C-alpha positions, 0 to 999 in steps of 0.5 A, a space after each residue: 500500500 502506498 503512503 497516500 492510500 495509507 493516509 486515506 485509511 488512517 483518516 477513517 480510523 484504521 491503524 496500520 501495522 508492519 512487522 520489522 526485523 531491524 534492528 530487532 524484531 518489532 511491530 511498527 504502526 501508523 494511526 491518526 496520532 502518528 502519520 509516520 512509522 512508530 515502534 509499538 513493541 519490541 520482541 526478543 524473537 520473531 515468533 513472539 512478534 508474529 504471535 502478537 501481530 496475530 492477536 492485534 490483527 483480530 481487531 477489525 480496525 487494525 490492518 497489516 501493510 
């Protein structure tokens, strides 16, 4: 999804998540308060990050980039 599309879905109330591995396993997000990527959580393992992502994505207003 390009940044223009991201801003459109954020404007109507969605939060966008992205998993990242550098510098460590983490989840980044964008929402109405943060239009640039911010770190939500840092994890010791990728598996722990992926489990948390799955839980967060159960919310109907959270989508993955």
